[in-house]
N, C-alpha and C positions, 0 to 999 in steps of 0.2 A: 377412436375414443379416445379418449381425453384421458391423462394418466392424474393417480390418485397420489397421494400419503404413502397408500401402504404398497405402491411398487417399487418404493426405494427401502435403504438400511440404510442409516446413519452408520458414519462413521468416525470421524472425530470431528471436535471443533477447531475451525481453522484461525476465525477472529468477530470478533463484537464491537459496535460503533453504533452509533446513534437510529441508524437505519433498522436496525436488529440485528441478525448474527446469518453468520456466513458459515455453511458447516458442507463435509466432505461425505456425498452419501455415494452407494454402489446400486447400479440400474437390476433389481432381480431378473430382469425378463435376458439380457445379455452378459450380465457383471462386470459392464463400460460402468469407469469411474468416472463421477460428475461432479458437481457443485452446484450446491443451492441458495441462494439469498432470502431469507426471508425478510419480509416487512410491513409492520404496521399500519397500515389505510384505515382505520377507526380513524384519527383526527384530521382528516381529510374530508373537505366538501366533494358533492357531489358533481360539479362538474371536475375535480378535479381525478375525483375518479374514476371518470368516463374519458377525461385528457391522460388518464396514466394508461387506462387498459389502452386504448389507441396506442399511444408510446411504446408498451409491449409487444405488439402488435407487429408495429414495424421494425420494432428489434429483432423479430425473427427473419427477417426478410434483409438483414445486414449478414451477409456471408461471403468473406475475405479470409484469407492466411494469416494475415494479422490482428481480427477483430479475434475476442472472446465471443464464441456461437454459442446462441440461444438457442437449447434445444426446446424448452417447454414450461410450460408456467401453471401452475395447479393455485388455484383460490377457493381461501376456506372462509365461508360469511361467515360460518358459527363466531369464533373470534376473529375475525377483519384483518387477515393475515393473506399475502400474496407471497407467491413461492417461485419464486422463478430459476431453470433450472439451466444452469450455463456449463461450458468447457472446464473444463479442471489442468489448471496449468501447476506444474512441476519444480518448475524455477522460482517461486515465488513472484516479488514485483522489483519494480527501481527502488522501490524505497528504502526496504531491505538492504538490497545492494550497496546504498550509498550511505546507507549509515554502519554500514561494515568496513568499507573502504575506508571513510571515517574513522572507523576506531583502526585499521592497520596503519594506518595515516601514506595510504598509499592512493595514486592517480590513478583511474582506469585509462584506457591504450583509446584511441582517437580511434583505430578502426572501426573500435565498437561502437565507440561515440557516433558517429556515421553511419554505421549501419542501423542502430537504433534511431537516426535523424532520419531516414530515405523511410525503413518499414511504418513509422509514423506517421510519415506524408502519405504514404500510399494508402494506409486505412483511413486518414482523414480527406484524401480526396476522393475515397467511394461511399463515405461519409455525409460531405456533404452535398453528391453527386445525385445522392440517394433517391432524393424528392423529386428530381427533375426525371427521373428514368419513369415514376411511377404517372408525371403528370400534373401535381400538387405543386403547388407555388410555394417557393420559398426553399432551406435549406437547413438538414440536420448541422445544427451548432450542440459542440459535445458541452460546452461551457464548465468542463470540471477536469480539464485537462491535469494532469500533475503524478507525478512518479509512484505511488498509492494506487492508480489504475492504471498502471502499466504491467505488464505480464510477462513472465516470461514461459516459456518452456523447456523442456529436456533439452534442447539442442541450444539455448540463447536467442530464441527467437523470439520479436513484442507480441505479444498480445493485448490488442486494445480493449479496456472492460467501462464497465457501468456507461454506454451510449443513452444519453436524452433523457435518462434520468433525471439530472442536473437540474438537464431544458425543462421536466415534467414540476419539479417541485421549485424552480424559482420563479415562478411564474409573479406579475408583480404580486397576486394578492396574500405571497407568501413570503416574500422577500425579508423581511426577518428573517426565517428561517433559515433562510441560506446563508445570511450570512452572518453565521455562528463562528468561533475560531479565528483564525488569523487566517485572510484570505492572500497566498504571497502568487500567487499564479493570477490573480483577474485583474483582467486587461484594466485601463484607464478609463474607458468608456463605460466598465461593470463599476467602478468606483462612483463613476460621475452620477451613476445611475439611470443614463438613458438609451438611449439603440445602440443595440448593436449589432455586427451581422457575422461570417466566417474570419474574417482577421481579427477578433475576440481569440480564435483558436490556436492565430500565427506567432498573438501575443504568448500565449502559457503555451505554445510549443517554445521559443525561444526562452523562455524562464525555464523548463524543463530540460535543455539543453546546456544550458548556462552551467543548470546547477550536474547535471552531471558531468562539467569539467571542473567545473570546484570545488561540488561536494557541500555548497550551500548556496540559496534561495541568492537570485540578485538583490534582493529587495528584503531588507530585515528590518524591524521595528518592535520596539516594546510594545504597541498598543495599534488598536487598528489606525486612528486618527495620522500619526506618525507615519505608520505604511502608505496608508490613503497619499499623503503629500509625496513619499518619497518616489511611489510608483507612477504618480502624475508629473510628476519632475522627468523621471526617465533616468536617472544620471544613477552608473553600474560601473563599478570595474574594471578591468580587462580580466578574462579568464585567465587562466595561470598561462606563463609562456613557453611553457612547454609543448604548447599547441601550436597550428600552425596561425598565419595573419588570415586566413582562408575560411575559415569558422569563425576566427576574429568576429569576420566581419559578415560572416552567415547571421549568427548570433545578435549583431547587432542593428542588422537590417531589421530582426524579426522583433526587435525590443524597440520599433520607435512607437511615438506616441502619436501620434496621427495616422486611423486603419487606413486611411487611402494609402500610403508611404508604405506601408508596408509589402511586401512581396507575397504571391498566391505563392498555390503550394507549386501549382505547373514551373514558375518564376525559380522557386527553389530547386526542385528536381530538375533545372535545367545547367544549374551549378556544375564545374568541375570537379569539385568534390563530391558528388554526388555519385559520378558517373560510373566509378568501378563497385557501388555498392548496388546499386540502380541493376547492372548485368548481374553483378552474381543472386538481387531475388528474382530474375527474368530467368535463371536458368534454371534455381529452384522450381519455380512455378512448370520449368518446363518438362521436369524430370520428374515432375508429379504426376501429369497427363502423360502416360505411356500410350501411344498409339496401338489402338487393338487390329491386328492383322484379318484381311478379307474374307470374308465365306465366301468357298464354292460352293459344288453341285455336290463331291466326295464328300464335304462335309458335311455335308447339310443331309447326307442318307445315310453320312454314318450316326450326327444327329437326333435323328429319326430313329434308328437302332438303340441309341442308346437310351429314347424317353419308351419306346414299349417294353425294354429287359428293365428300367426304372418304375413301372408301371406294375410289372408280376411282379418286382421285389418287394411291394408296398409293406407285406404283411411282415416282412425281413427287418425292414433297414423302420420297424416302428420301433421294436428293443433295444435297434444300435443307437438311434437319437438319443435315447436318454443317453446313453454314454456319452455321448458329445457331448453334452451339455456338460454334465460330469468333468470331462477334460475340458472342455472350454472358461469350469469355473477354476479349475486347477491351476491351466493356465494365469488366467488372471489372477489367481494367487498368488503364483510364479514372479508376474511384473511386480507387486506388489513387495514384494518382498523385495524382489532385486532394487525395485525403488529405494527399499526404505535401504541397503548393503550402503547403497549410493549417496543418499546422506548420512550416513556413519561415514563415510568416508573420508566425504567433504570435510568435518568438523573433526576427523582426526587430519586430515592434511592443513584446519585452519589451527585445530592446538600443537601442532608441528612447529609452523612458525610462530606461531606466539611461543615456544621454545628455544624459538634460533634465536629473537629478538633477546629474551631473559637473556641466554649466556652471552650474544653482544655486553648485556650493558653489565652481566659480570665481569665478562674481560675488560670493558673499559676501567670498571674498579676496581679492580685488581690491581690495573697498571696505576691508574690515579693512587694505590694506599702506598705501589713499589716505590714511582715518584716522591711520595712523604716521606717515604724512611730513609730514602738519601738526604734528602735534605735535612732531616734531624739527626743523621749519623753526621751531616758538614760539620753542624751546629755544634755538636758534641766536641767535635775534634776542633775545631774554634774556642770551643770556652776552652779547652783544655789546654790550649797554645795561651789566652791570655792568661790562665792561671800560673803558668810557667813564669809566663813577665812580669805578673805582679811579686811572687815569690824570690825572684832573682830583683826586684827593684827593692824590697822590702827586704832582700841581705844585705845591699850595698845602702840603703839606709841606717842600718843598725852598724856599720863598721868607721863609720870618717874620720879617716885617720891622715887626713888633708886640708888644709886649709883651706878656709874657700875663701879668705878674702885675697889668697896669691890664684884660686882659679879664676874668681869673678874678673882678677886682671889683668886685661892686656894694658900692650906695650904699643903705645903710637909711633907704631915706624914703618916708613914705604917700602915695605918689601912685599914679595908677592904670598899670597895664603898656606903656601908648603909649607912655608919655617916654621922650628917652633916657638916660638915668641909668640906669635900670634896663634896658633893652636895648642891648647888645653887637653889636648887629647898625648902630649907624649910625655905628661906624668905617668901612663895608665890606668885613665879613668876613662872609662868609655863613657857616651853620650848621655843610658839613661843614670849613670851614678852621678854622674855631673849635674843633671836638672836635680836627680836628687835633693845632691848637695846644697845649691840654690835652694830650694826650698826650704829645707834648714838652714840657711842664712837669710834666708825672710823670716821666719818665724824667729831666728833668735834677732831679730832688728826687733822686732815687737814688742818681745818681751823686753828689751831694752828702753826702748820707749815709753811702757810701763815704768818699770823701773823707775827710771829720773823724774814723773809723772809724783810718782808715791814721794818719792824725796824729797820733790818740791813743797810736798803737799805738810811731811811729815817739819819740813823748816819754817815753813810758816806758822806752823802750829807750836814751835817752838818760839820761835820770834813772840806769838801772842802773849806766849805763857812769861816769861822774858818782861813784857812789857806789864804784866800786872801784878808780877812781883816786886818790879820798882815803886808803879802806884803803891803796895799793900804799903810797903815799908814808909812811902813818907809817912802816907797818912797816918803810922806809927810815931812819927817822928813828929810828926804838931801835936799830937795828944797829950803825949809826954812831955815837952817842952813847950808851953807857951809864952813862958816869960822872956824865952830866949829871943822866939820870934817876934816881941811887943817893944825888947829892946834895940831890937835889932835892928826897929823900922827906927 
């Protein structure tokens, strides 16, 4: 029987986007927590709808440990809505993990990155080989491999999601719709709008692993045109030096421009870098499949007896079944509460880390403040010493009891510098005082020059006055005695 919307109870909203909403729900029959993805197919054409339905049917056949399992689909024809019921991943996605590491300013461990690469390679291998198993031509190409579509469970194991949906929505009739946003993980052949194959997923896988290492995509640009140019050129920086050269070589091989030059998934999994991670994955798979013991004749007889006894007690088991259902629901509630507590513990740990960082910053600031105080104290001491020296110099300048001419005079005698004639300090004058006397001597010489100039000016003015007086007296004599002058002629 196909499921209905009434068979599920909505718990919380996980997220929303252009495709619709993603809700956390609980199945009422067994209390299992799942996720449904609400999609609007009203704007699609009929061929797109048929292709979407066939693709969803194919997604239900993808069953792998590292792929998000699709349980069921619900079609609401009245509202043109499609609900995809799939597995719930309690660990979030890689995109949120990358942003958290970027905020914390720390890098991921190489072991986790290699483990993620190995698990994604196994998931993509199952995806690429699915059509080959069913007998159809071609392969399933994910085309939307990015950190936001890679989820994690409670043990930090990878769960690859959104298989094939990008392929359904990204065919030729709706390419413009898919080219919305900044396609950091698109391959050069997708940017050039040419045919592509499963090697396009290898390119996206290389971009994802690069971002796990560097916490930023390998190709970034302010707009789509520049981003397309950078992706077609294929030039990017090396991953941080804390990671090994083997991981760098693996990433660079996946980010080659020509698709044929990129390695296949089989070649990637044969690298020595992934040997330990793949072995760990195989060990986990072996532990999941526990062998059942073979049945003997005695066990068969006992089983028959148990069946008969169970048939006799059917009437009494009806009442106990209701109690078991209640217990199961209570167990699910306990598990959910445990998950909530674990999330709270993680938040507390993150807050403790931030507090430790803040304490370190405060300690650094206190050290810087102490150093500034020490420098200020030393500057104050130097200033006080300079003030003392200035006061001593002023005292020496204010009491000049010595003849500056005698201090400035040196005898030209060819003796050693230790003699008293050549050393003016024998008079009891320090060097600082001697400098002050020399300054006074220079000032007095300047004043004398000014006085001399003024005297010269005054003497010149006296001579002019005398000449004027002589000329005036002569003119008076001429006016008073003109006859004498004529008689003299």
